[in-house]
MIDOSE-1310 file (N, C-alpha, C; in nm, 2 decimals, decimal comma, always signed):
residues 67
mlgt	+2,29/+8,15/-7,60/+2,19/+8,05/-7,63/+2,19/+7,93/-7,74; +2,20/+7,83/-7,71/+2,28/+7,74/-7,84/+2,14/+7,73/-7,93; +2,16/+7,70/-8,04/+2,01/+7,66/-8,10/+2,02/+7,55/-8,18; +1,93/+7,49/-8,24/+1,85/+7,36/-8,29/+2,04/+7,28/-8,35
geli	+2,01/+7,37/-8,47/+2,16/+7,30/-8,56/+2,34/+7,26/-8,48; +2,32/+7,39/-8,32/+2,44/+7,32/-8,25/+2,44/+7,25/-8,15; +2,28/+7,22/-8,07/+2,29/+7,09/-8,02/+2,23/+6,95/-8,09; +2,25/+6,96/-8,18/+2,23/+6,86/-8,32/+2,42/+6,75/-8,32
vilc	+2,51/+6,94/-8,35/+2,61/+6,90/-8,35/+2,71/+6,83/-8,29; +2,65/+6,86/-8,14/+2,71/+6,88/-7,97/+2,63/+6,70/-7,96; +2,48/+6,66/-7,94/+2,49/+6,52/-7,98/+2,53/+6,45/-8,05; +2,55/+6,47/-8,15/+2,70/+6,37/-8,26/+2,78/+6,37/-8,23
ivll	+2,84/+6,47/-8,16/+3,00/+6,49/-8,15/+3,01/+6,32/-8,01; +2,89/+6,41/-7,93/+2,90/+6,29/-7,80/+2,88/+6,18/-7,86; +2,80/+6,14/-7,97/+2,78/+5,96/-7,97/+2,88/+5,92/-8,05; +2,94/+6,03/-8,12/+3,10/+5,91/-8,20/+3,23/+5,88/-8,05
lfgg	+3,22/+5,95/-7,99/+3,29/+6,00/-7,86/+3,31/+5,85/-7,78; +3,15/+5,87/-7,69/+3,13/+5,78/-7,65/+3,06/+5,66/-7,67; +3,04/+5,63/-7,77/+2,89/+5,50/-7,87/+2,79/+5,52/-7,76; +2,69/+5,41/-7,86/+2,54/+5,42/-7,78/+2,56/+5,30/-7,67
kklp	+2,64/+5,29/-7,65/+2,62/+5,15/-7,55/+2,60/+5,24/-7,39; +2,73/+5,33/-7,42/+2,82/+5,41/-7,30/+2,71/+5,54/-7,29; +2,65/+5,65/-7,40/+2,58/+5,72/-7,38/+2,49/+5,72/-7,25; +2,39/+5,62/-7,21/+2,34/+5,65/-7,12/+2,40/+5,61/-6,96
evak	+2,50/+5,55/-6,95/+2,58/+5,54/-6,87/+2,65/+5,70/-6,84; +2,63/+5,81/-6,96/+2,76/+5,90/-6,90/+2,60/+6,01/-6,90; +2,50/+5,98/-6,94/+2,39/+6,07/-6,92/+2,37/+6,11/-6,78; +2,34/+5,98/-6,77/+2,28/+5,92/-6,60/+2,47/+5,98/-6,50
slgq	+2,53/+5,98/-6,52/+2,63/+6,03/-6,46/+2,65/+6,17/-6,39; +2,61/+6,23/-6,50/+2,61/+6,39/-6,55/+2,48/+6,44/-6,46; +2,36/+6,39/-6,50/+2,24/+6,39/-6,42/+2,29/+6,41/-6,27; +2,29/+6,34/-6,20/+2,36/+6,27/-6,09/+2,48/+6,40/-6,04
gire	+2,57/+6,38/-6,06/+2,66/+6,57/-6,06/+2,61/+6,66/-6,08; +2,54/+6,68/-6,14/+2,38/+6,82/-6,16/+2,35/+6,82/-6,00; +2,32/+6,72/-5,97/+2,20/+6,69/-5,92/+2,26/+6,71/-5,77; +2,41/+6,68/-5,72/+2,51/+6,70/-5,58/+2,55/+6,83/-5,58
fkka	+2,54/+6,89/-5,71/+2,63/+7,02/-5,72/+2,48/+7,13/-5,69; +2,38/+7,10/-5,72/+2,25/+7,17/-5,67/+2,23/+7,16/-5,60; +2,23/+7,04/-5,50/+2,25/+6,99/-5,33/+2,31/+7,06/-5,33; +2,49/+7,08/-5,30/+2,54/+7,16/-5,22/+2,58/+7,32/-5,21
aage	+2,51/+7,35/-5,34/+2,48/+7,50/-5,39/+2,39/+7,53/-5,28; +2,27/+7,50/-5,28/+2,16/+7,54/-5,16/+2,17/+7,50/-5,03; +2,26/+7,42/-5,03/+2,34/+7,42/-4,80/+2,25/+7,28/-4,80; +2,21/+7,17/-4,89/+2,15/+7,08/-4,80/+2,29/+6,97/-4,78
dsss	+2,24/+6,87/-4,65/+2,40/+6,81/-4,65/+2,32/+6,67/-4,66; +2,40/+6,58/-4,78/+2,35/+6,43/-4,77/+2,40/+6,33/-4,67; +2,45/+6,36/-4,65/+2,47/+6,29/-4,48/+2,39/+6,30/-4,39; +2,31/+6,21/-4,28/+2,26/+6,20/-4,19/+2,30/+6,24/-4,10
gscg	+2,28/+6,30/-4,01/+2,27/+6,41/-3,92/+2,39/+6,55/-3,92; +2,41/+6,60/-3,79/+2,45/+6,75/-3,84/+2,59/+6,71/-3,80; +2,69/+6,58/-3,77/+2,78/+6,55/-3,75/+2,86/+6,55/-3,91; +2,77/+6,54/-4,04/+2,80/+6,52/-4,12/+2,88/+6,34/-4,16
gdcs	+2,81/+6,27/-4,05/+2,85/+6,11/-4,08/+2,95/+6,07/-4,03; +3,05/+6,20/-3,94/+3,17/+6,11/-3,83/+3,09/+6,12/-3,65; +3,04/+5,99/-3,65/+3,01/+5,98/-3,53/+3,05/+6,00/-3,38; +3,17/+6,00/-3,36/+3,24/+6,03/-3,33/+3,27/+6,15/-3,25
scpn	+3,21/+6,23/-3,27/+3,16/+6,43/-3,26/+3,05/+6,42/-3,25; +2,95/+6,34/-3,24/+2,83/+6,32/-3,19/+2,81/+6,22/-3,05; +2,77/+6,31/-2,97/+2,81/+6,19/-2,81/+2,63/+6,12/-2,82; +2,56/+6,13/-2,88/+2,40/+6,08/-2,86/+2,40/+6,02/-2,96
kepp	+2,49/+5,96/-3,08/+2,43/+5,85/-3,20/+2,53/+5,77/-3,21; +2,46/+5,68/-3,27/+2,55/+5,54/-3,28/+2,55/+5,56/-3,39; +2,73/+5,47/-3,46/+2,75/+5,51/-3,60/+2,64/+5,42/-3,68; +2,65/+5,45/-3,79/+2,55/+5,43/-3,87/+2,58/+5,24/-3,93
tke	+2,50/+5,15/-3,91/+2,49/+5,01/-3,95/+2,47/+5,03/-4,09; +2,58/+4,89/-4,13/+2,55/+4,84/-4,23/+2,51/+4,72/-4,29; +2,44/+4,74/-4,34/+2,33/+4,58/-4,40/+2,39/+4,56/-4,50
């Protein structure tokens, strides 16, 4: 496990690489990636329906409409 000193060094390096303005965007995309990975590992499907979003193989479903 990383100690406090190592975490501070890593955060400083990340701040230098990405800059203060880009850092929130990087953190947000990293969080979304981790969330998607956990969903996939748990076996949850983010698309609607059991056909995976391909409604041509589902006779009772209408294709999704864009609003």
